[in-house]
N, C-alpha and C positions, 0 to 999 in steps of 0.2 A: 050423640056427640061424644068425643073422647075426653079423657082425663089428662091433665098435665100435672106432673110431680115437680115441685119447686123446692130445692134443697139449699139451705144455708150451709155451705161446705164446712166452715170452721166449726160450727155447732155439731154437724153430723160426725165429724172426725173426733170431737171430744167425747161424744156419746156412743161411738161405734161399738166398743167392747160390751157395753150394757145391752145394746139392741141385738148384737150378733156374737154371743159368747163363744161360739164354736169356730169363729173365723179369726184370722191373725191380723191384728191392727197394724202391724208394721210390714205387711206385704201388700203391694199395690194391687195385685190380682184379686186378693180377698176383699179389699176395700171397694174396688169396682164391682165385684160380684155382690157385695152388700148393697150397693146403690140399686142394682137391678132387682135384688130380692125385695128391697123396700117398695119399689114400684109394683112388683108382683103381689105383695101383701095387700096393698091398697086397691089395686085393680081387681084382685080376686074378691075382696070384701064387697066391692060394688057389684060384681057379676053375680055373686051368691044371692043378692037381693032379688035377682030376676029368676023366675021359676025354671027357665030353660038352662040356666047355668048353676043351679043349686049344688051340683056335685063337683064343681071345679076344685082341683087339688093344687094349691099354690106351690107345693114342693116341686111339681113337674111342669109348672106353667111358665111360658116364656112371654112376658108382657110386651117385649120389644118386637114381637112378630104378630101383633094383633092391632087392629084399628082402634081398639079400646084405649090404647095409650097414645096420646098425641106426642109427647116428648118428655124426657127427664132433663130438667135444668139444674145444673150444679154450679154454685157461685163460690168463688174462692179467690185467693191472691197468690201469685208466685212467691216463693220464699226469698229471703235476703241472700244474696250470693257475693256480697262485697267482702273485702278484707278490712279488719280493724284490730285494735288492741284492747285487751282487758283493762278495766279501770284501775286495778291495784298493782298487779304484777307486770302490767304492760306486755303481756304475752301476745304474740301475733296469732290471730285467728282467721282462717279462711272459711267463711260461712258456707260457701258452696260445697265444701267437703264434709260438712256435718251430716250425721245420719238423718236429722230432721229435714234438712233441705233436699237431700237425695231422695228420701221417701216421698216428700211432697211433689217433687218433679216427676217421679215415677208414677204416682197416682194420677197426676194431670195427663201424662202421656198415655196411660192406660184408658182413662176416661175418653180421651180424644178418639180412641179406637173402638169404643164400645157403642154398639148400635143404639140409636135413638137417644143418645146422651149429648146434650149441648153444654159444653164447659164455658162458663162466663167468668172471665178473669178481671179483677180490679187491680189495684196496686197497693203497696205498703207505703205509708207516709213515714219517711225516715227523719227523725228529729236531728237537729244539729248535734245534740248529745245523745248517742244511741243507747245509753245505759240508764236504767232507773233502779232505785232501791227496791228490794223485795220487802214485803210487809213486815217481816220479823227482824230485819237487819238492825234497826235502831234499838230494838229490845236487846239484841246481842251486845251491841256497843255499850249500852248502859250497864250491862253486867260485867264490863271490863274486857270483853273479847276484842281483839284487833280486827279491823276491817279486812275482808278477803274478797276475792272475785265472786265467790258464791253468794255474796250479799247483793249482787246486782243481776238484773236480767235485761234483755234487749227491750227497748222502748219503741215499739212499732204499732201503727194503727192502720187498719184496713180502710181504703178509700175506694169509692165507686161501686162497692159490692151491693149495698142496700139500694142504691140508685138503679143499678142494672136490674136487680130483682123486681123492684117496683115498676119499672118501665115495661118489663116483659109481662107482668101480670096485667097491667093496664092495656097493653096492646092485645093480649089474648081476649080480654073481656070486651073491648070495643069492637074487635073484628069477629067476635063470636066463634073463635077457633076451637074453644072447648066449652063444656057446660059444667065441668068440675075441676077445681084446683086443689091439690093436696100440698099444703105448706109444711115443710119440715123445719121447724124453728120454734122459739119460745119468747122472742124479743118483742117488746112493745113498739120498736121502730117500724115494724111491718103493718101496723094498724092502718095507715092511710091507703096502701094498695089493696088491703083486704076489704076495707069498707067500700072502695070503688068497685071491686069485683062483685060484691054482694048486691050493690045498687044496680049492676048490670044483669042481675039474675043468675050469677055463677054460684054454684054450691061450693063453699069453701070448707075443706076438712083440714084440721090441724093435727100434725103428728109432733108432739113435743119430746118424743123419745124418752118418756118417763120422768121428765123434770117438771117442777112447778111452772105454770104458765103465767106471764104477766097478765094481771086482771083486765087491763085495757084490751089486750089481744083476745082474751077468752070471750069477751063480750061481743066480738065482731066476727065470729066464725060460726059455721052451721053445725059443727060437731068436732069431737076430739077422738082420735084413734091412734093408739100407740103401737109401734111396730116392735115386735120381739120375735126373733126367729132363730131356732137352733139348726141352722143349715151347715153343711160340711163341705159341699163341693165348691169349686171355684169357677169363675167365668172363663170359658174357653173359646167363645166365638168372638170374632172381630166384626167390624162393620163390613157389610158386603158392598 
């Protein structure tokens, strides 16, 4: 049976440069290629355990063209695209035109076109007050510095991402669609679906991309395998 690769998108993007030092974090094609490379890394590691596949070279291996990969699931939220004003200078800001929003939308568009990648989108919970203080702002104010816009950051929370991830893991486990799940995350919020998958006999491999793992999560996986790849080429094939 095949392997499913389940990726917490926000976590993946934060750790992208550490896992793929030769790729460009602000180019959508490189990010999408990194997603496929991560799947290749884990599928190849599994195949190498089988004598018939011991010489598999992950640098030239296309996991999306083999039955060994069920699907890559990427969970994220669309960026904020509304207009608002900064808290101090009251300067108008169009979030849709920010480099961060444009990049996130470009990444999502590229992933939609990438073979065997399923993009699952939640939403951002926008508070009535969209701004919150940065951790060091009060310290600056106590030193006598006047408030400035840089003392604030957007206050948004992802909604529906963890739920979609958990439901997909539960469905794959109950339907026996896979016999291995690679979870790319490090958050203890994913303990319930991981426990369920293991009770159903699924081999759960955790890829924390080099960061410390929540102890609760570490207790409920079958192994840890970090992805680190010095790849240079970019994704060039679209879905067929």
